[in-house]
N, C-alpha and C positions, 0 to 999 in steps of 0.2 A: 299895741294896736294890731288887729287882724289884717293881714294883707289882702288886697282886693284880688278878685278872680276874673279871668276871661274864660267864657264858656261858649263854645260853638254848639249849635242846636241842629239836630237832624230831625226835621219833620218828615215822617215817612208815610207814604201811601202806596199800597200795592207793591211793597218791597223796594220802592225807589225813594230817594230823597227829593222832596219838592219844596217849592217856596211860592207864596202868594203875596198879594197886597191887600191889606185890611181883611185878611182871612179868605179872600176869593182870588180869582184869576191865577190859578195855580199852574206852575210850570216845573218841568223836570230839572233837578240840580245834581244828579249823579248817583253813584252807587254808595249806599250808606256804610258798607264795610270798608271800602277804599277811603272814603272821607274821614271816617273815625280814626283809622290808622294814621292818616296824614296829620290830623289835628293833634293826636298824641305825640307824634314825632316832632311837630312844630312847637310844642311847649304849651298847649292848652292846659288849663288847670283842671278842668272837668269836661265831661261831655254829657249832653242831654239828648235822649232819644224819645220822641213823642210819636206814637202811632195815631195820627191825627183823625183817622176815620173809624177807629175801633168802637168808640161809643155810639156813633151814628149807625154803624153797621151791626151793633148789638153783639159784638164778639170780643174776645180777649186779645191782648197784644201777642204778636208773633214771637213766640219764645225762641224758635230756631234762629231767627234773624238777630235777636238779642245776643244769643250765644256766639254767633259768627262775629259780631262786632266786638264783643267783650274779649275774645281771644287775642285781639290786636291792641288792646289797651293796657296802659300801666298808670292810668289816672282814674279818679272816681267817676262812676258811670250812673246816671240817673235815668230811669225808664218810666214812661207814663203812657196812658191810653187804655181805656176799657177796664180799669181796675174798679171793681164795685164792691168787693168784700175782702175779708182777711185772707180767705183761701186763694185769692188771685196773686198774692204777693210772693209767697215762698218760691213758686216755680220761677219767677223772674230773678229772685236773688240767687237761686241755684244756677240759673243760666248765665250769671255773671254781673247782674246789677248790684250796685252798692246802695242805692237809694231808689225809692219809687215816688212817683208824682201822681197825686189824685186831684181831680178837678170836679167834673160834673156830679159824680157819685157823692162827693163830700157836700156839695151844695144841696143835693136832694136829701141827704141824710147825714147831718153834721156829726152824729155820734160815731160814724165810721172813722173819723180822725182819732177819737179816743181809743177805739178798738185797735187801730193799726199801731198807735203809739204804745199801747199796753203790750202788744204782741211783739213788736220789732224795735221799739225804742224811738225816741224823738229824732235822733240823728239820722234815722233811715227814712223819715217821712217828710216829703216836700208837698205843700199844697199849692197848686197852680191856680192863679186867678186871672181870668180874662175879663176885661171890663172896657166899657166905652162911655163917653159922655152922652147922656140923654137928658134933654131939658135942664142943662146946667148941673146935672148930678152924675157921678160915676156909678154906673150900674153893672153888676156882675152878669156875665153871659155864660151859658153852658153849651155842651154838644158842639165843640169846635167853634164856638162863638156864634152859633146859629140861633140859640134860644135865649132871649132876654129874661132876666128874673127881676124880682123886686128888691133883691139884696143890694145894699149900698156898699161900695168898695171898702171903705175904711172900717166900718163896723164889722163887716165880714172878716176882714184881715185880723181885727182884734180878737174876734171869736176863735179864729183859726189858731192864733197864738195861745189863747187861754186853754184850748183843747189839747195843746201839747205838741203841735207840729214843730219841726226843727227849723223850717225854712219856708219862705214864700217866694214863688216865681210869679211876678206880676207882669202881665203883658197888656199894654195899651192897644186895644184893637184899632183905635183911631190913628195910632202911629205905626202900626205893624206894616213892614215892607215899604214904607214911604221914604225912608232914608232921610227924614227931616229932623231926626233926633229923638231921644227918649222922652217920655212924659215926666220931665224932671220935677215939676211942681207937685204932682201926685206922689212921686217917689219920696220927695222931701217930707210931705205930710205923713206918709206911711212910716218912714224911717223915724220920725220924731214921736210917733205914737207907739211904736213897737220896739221890742228889744231883740227879737230873733232876726237872723240875716234875711235880707231882701235881695233877690236877683232881679235886675232890670231887664225887661225884654220888650222889643218892638220899637223900631225906628232908627237903628244905627245906620249911618251912611258914611261918616268920615270919622277919623280918629278923635277929633274934638268932642264928638258926641259921647264917647266913653269917659273922657275927662269930666264933662258936664254931669254925667250920671253919678260919678264918684264924688264930685265936689258939691255941686248944687243939689243933686238928688240924694246924696248920702247913701247910695246903694252899696251893698257889700260885694256884689258881683254884677257883671254885665254880660248878657247873652245876645248873640247875633247869629244870623244864618246866611242870608244871601251874599253879604259882602265877603264872607269867608269862602262860601261854596264857589263863587264866581271869580275868586282870586283878586278881588279888588283891594283888600287889605290883608297883609300877612300877619299872623300872630306874633312872630318875633319883632317885626317892625312896630306893631301896636304896643307891645310891652316896652320897647325902647323909648317910644314916644312918651308913654305914661311915666316912665322913670325920670325922663327929663322934666316932666311937669311935677316932679316930687310926689307922685302917687306911690304909696307903698304897694308894690305889685309882686306877685310870686315869681 
């Protein structure tokens, strides 16, 4: 059995780590280079960096900041934000990313996933999916959650897998920043439909929520931001708790 992963996430805006609730009400959470180094030191399994305004600003991810963060890491590093074609990826890998995350551009043109996989391999390509419940149906949103689409979450996730993506990062916009727990029922359905790893994102507030994501939701990894940034839960303590719950953790 693959061991479960704990992944801190750096949502970055204007060079600073930020965190919001339901993708709005954003506040400062610290220096991304310092936070990245701290999480690697504390035993995080991976780190995710998302340049959250790159797509809306119509620009590429800040490569220099990626490079500065990568210098301090000895764990896998996923970078996303503003990736819209194959040419955008190599500079991020050269800057120190191990994987890249695509979201809005893949929804707009799904063939991008095939192209990225062919060029860089499945293990390098993570597709991030932001979704919220609309009239009883999980609908995918793009552009940092600001633009609703007609794509349904589970059918899009299945297409993403069929196109060769190595992993899915699923964020429930309804749960994001609320600290009320992950969208475990949606995670469970996605896990049962797919064979590629799924990272749970959105809603972590207490250690029990991670246990729920892994047991009820059957997620392969759990991602969180504010509870780590604001020192509410320490990664070593969280891993000890999960081991006591008989979760196979790295």
